[in-house]
C-alpha positions as MATLAB code, in Angstrom:
seq = 'MDVSAWLSLFKTGIAQTSIIEWIAVIFSIASVLLANRNNVLLYPTGIVSTLIFIYLMGKPSTGLYAEALLNFYYFIMSVYGWWRWQKNKENENAIAITHNSKKDWLITIAIATIGWAVFYLLLSHFTDSTVPAIDAFVSATACAGMWLLAKHKVENWVLLNISNIVAIPLLVYKGLVLTSALTVFLFIVAVLGYIRWSRLYELSHQKQQAA';
ca = [
     129.673   58.553   89.703;
     126.590   56.288   89.399;
     124.993   54.238   92.243;
     126.544   50.716   91.151;
     129.957   52.521   91.108;
     129.200   54.300   94.847;
     128.068   50.828   95.753;
     130.997   48.841   95.124;
     133.209   51.211   96.309;
     131.310   50.805   99.637;
     131.601   47.290   99.453;
     135.572   47.376   98.745;
     135.991   49.875  101.883;
     133.762   47.456  104.269;
     135.738   44.557  103.292;
     139.013   46.642  103.771;
     137.824   48.007  107.487;
     140.251   47.175  110.284;
     138.767   45.359  113.363;
     139.598   48.685  115.440;
     137.806   50.951  113.274;
     134.529   48.684  113.593;
     135.305   48.824  117.270;
     135.241   52.562  117.404;
     132.169   52.718  115.212;
     129.953   50.481  117.474;
     130.936   52.373  120.568;
     130.319   55.826  118.757;
     126.708   54.657  117.850;
     125.910   53.292  121.234;
     127.019   56.993  122.574;
     124.908   58.860  119.709;
     121.906   56.636  120.738;
     122.417   57.142  124.784;
     122.628   60.808  123.763;
     119.555   60.837  121.841;
     117.705   59.509  124.751;
     119.714   61.901  127.155;
     121.374   59.149  129.225;
     124.419   59.673  131.142;
     126.182   56.381  129.410;
     126.745   58.799  126.548;
     130.122   59.621  128.223;
     131.823   56.107  128.791;
     130.824   54.910  125.377;
     132.170   57.962  123.909;
     135.151   57.930  125.564;
     136.029   54.588  124.206;
     135.499   55.722  120.879;
     136.867   58.827  120.718;
     140.204   57.171  122.014;
     140.372   54.916  119.235;
     139.447   57.902  116.860;
     142.301   59.752  118.230;
     144.466   56.868  116.730;
     142.865   55.960  113.686;
     142.677   59.771  112.243;
     145.882   60.816  113.387;
     147.917   57.949  111.435;
     149.841   59.395  108.372;
     148.040   57.006  105.964;
     144.814   58.858  107.099;
     146.208   62.295  107.670;
     143.142   63.717  109.381;
     145.178   65.537  111.953;
     142.330   68.304  112.966;
     139.823   65.419  113.138;
     142.158   63.955  115.967;
     142.267   66.676  117.823;
     138.656   66.782  117.473;
     138.407   63.320  118.725;
     140.734   64.414  121.785;
     138.673   67.268  122.426;
     135.317   64.898  122.402;
     137.345   63.083  124.997;
     137.676   65.981  127.383;
     134.457   67.029  126.978;
     133.026   63.456  127.944;
     134.654   63.243  130.754;
     133.853   67.047  132.056;
     130.382   66.056  130.657;
     130.165   63.002  132.854;
     131.500   64.495  135.989;
     129.056   67.203  135.453;
     126.444   65.153  135.503;
     127.129   63.007  138.556;
     127.962   66.018  140.461;
     124.443   67.253  139.674;
     122.247   64.255  139.396;
     120.307   65.338  142.299;
     119.880   68.660  141.297;
     117.305   68.302  138.157;
     117.420   71.451  136.342;
     121.376   71.333  136.575;
     121.155   68.735  133.636;
     117.616   70.158  132.084;
     117.549   70.529  128.640;
     117.148   74.023  127.690;
     117.649   76.126  124.532;
     120.528   78.725  123.456;
     120.413   82.076  125.049;
     121.718   85.136  123.108;
     125.083   84.491  125.130;
     125.513   80.835  124.082;
     125.144   81.565  120.282;
     128.093   83.946  120.447;
     130.146   81.755  122.223;
     129.380   79.009  119.974;
     129.929   81.178  116.666;
     133.220   82.383  118.454;
     134.092   78.634  119.069;
     133.335   77.599  115.075;
     134.718   80.548  113.601;
     138.198   80.787  116.006;
     138.474   77.119  115.884;
     138.396   76.705  111.845;
     141.149   79.682  111.961;
     143.523   77.998  114.205;
     142.799   74.465  112.724;
     143.510   75.731  109.414;
     146.717   77.948  110.273;
     148.141   74.738  112.241;
     147.231   72.249  109.234;
     148.483   74.400  107.124;
     152.048   75.377  108.320;
     152.583   72.251  110.634;
     151.097   69.006  108.931;
     151.191   67.540  105.789;
     147.439   67.779  105.392;
     146.070   67.674  101.860;
     142.412   69.082  102.786;
     143.091   71.494  105.545;
     140.367   74.054  105.160;
     137.522   71.294  104.857;
     139.178   69.121  107.944;
     139.417   72.524  109.855;
     135.557   72.892  109.388;
     134.505   69.918  110.293;
     136.324   69.773  113.526;
     135.404   73.704  114.562;
     131.730   73.237  114.144;
     131.685   69.818  115.853;
     133.926   71.246  118.902;
     131.096   73.815  118.959;
     128.284   71.095  119.086;
     129.800   69.280  121.645;
     130.209   72.152  123.827;
     126.413   72.598  123.688;
     126.094   68.785  124.195;
     128.103   69.304  127.472;
     125.719   71.956  128.326;
     122.649   69.990  127.366;
     121.387   72.403  124.674;
     118.777   71.451  121.810;
     121.042   73.269  119.289;
     123.814   70.845  119.710;
     122.457   69.110  117.175;
     122.026   71.502  114.782;
     126.257   72.380  115.057;
     126.924   68.750  115.192;
     125.249   68.073  111.972;
     126.689   71.047  109.972;
     129.811   69.188  110.748;
     128.341   65.639  109.708;
     127.201   66.670  106.168;
     130.527   68.207  105.567;
     132.412   64.919  106.917;
     130.713   62.311  104.735;
     132.106   63.194  101.832;
     135.428   63.998  103.253;
     135.716   60.563  104.946;
     135.066   58.668  101.665;
     137.730   60.657   99.854;
     140.125   59.390  102.785;
     139.080   55.847  102.295;
     137.227   55.646  105.910;
     134.268   53.989  103.980;
     132.637   52.802  107.363;
     133.146   55.755  109.377;
     131.876   57.543  106.729;
     128.401   55.395  106.736;
     128.502   56.044  110.718;
     128.459   59.890  109.826;
     125.466   59.328  107.569;
     123.811   57.506  110.443;
     124.870   60.139  113.316;
     123.108   62.856  110.770;
     119.831   61.108  111.070;
     120.010   60.296  114.832;
     120.915   63.867  115.357;
     117.829   65.004  113.285;
     115.643   62.684  115.671;
     117.549   64.088  118.501;
     116.830   67.679  117.695;
     113.332   66.450  117.558;
     113.438   64.848  120.711;
     115.217   67.383  122.709;
     112.562   69.966  121.627;
     109.949   68.201  122.879;
     111.319   67.386  126.336;
     112.222   71.019  126.607;
     108.561   71.874  125.931;
     107.493   69.598  128.322;
     109.624   70.413  131.203;
     108.666   74.209  130.324;
     104.951   73.131  130.470;
     105.701   71.137  133.885;
     107.263   74.551  135.127;
     104.717   76.860  134.170;
     102.050   74.523  135.973;
     103.997   74.363  139.013;
];
């Protein structure tokens, strides 16, 4: 498919995008930009977008059931992250940005691997999903990334972008063109987020050493 055909598909998809999808996309953009700034408002904006995406992805006409479950997981983790932030807001170290430890990496890999297997089996045997393996992979790697985000780990951006790069063509295939464009944007923001969080970590580390 050439560039003009892709542009035509994109224009058609945008024209057919529902108001509710627009709302979900706008709140999702707000959430990821706030996450990039390490701002607590990333959680309430994320809660709004995830609730809408649960509905959109779970519709039989869309059939991305693992992504619907993923957005439910996002919802739970956003509530948890918001609660954790508020609980520890007076303790700077509790919300500090850090890198994965060896234990964190083992848990991250376990979440992604076990999550993929569970999602795939559920989608293959209990739904009419036409893309169980890919849908499961996108959701499992994103679950791992969201867990790391809630713990303020720099590597959350890596796992989220592994999920994003696979989700982009999947969403186009399913006709969610605006959401696929959002995912391209999220990919770029996640790259910038990784760079920013790495710098914030280095600054924090330098301050601790100087203290």
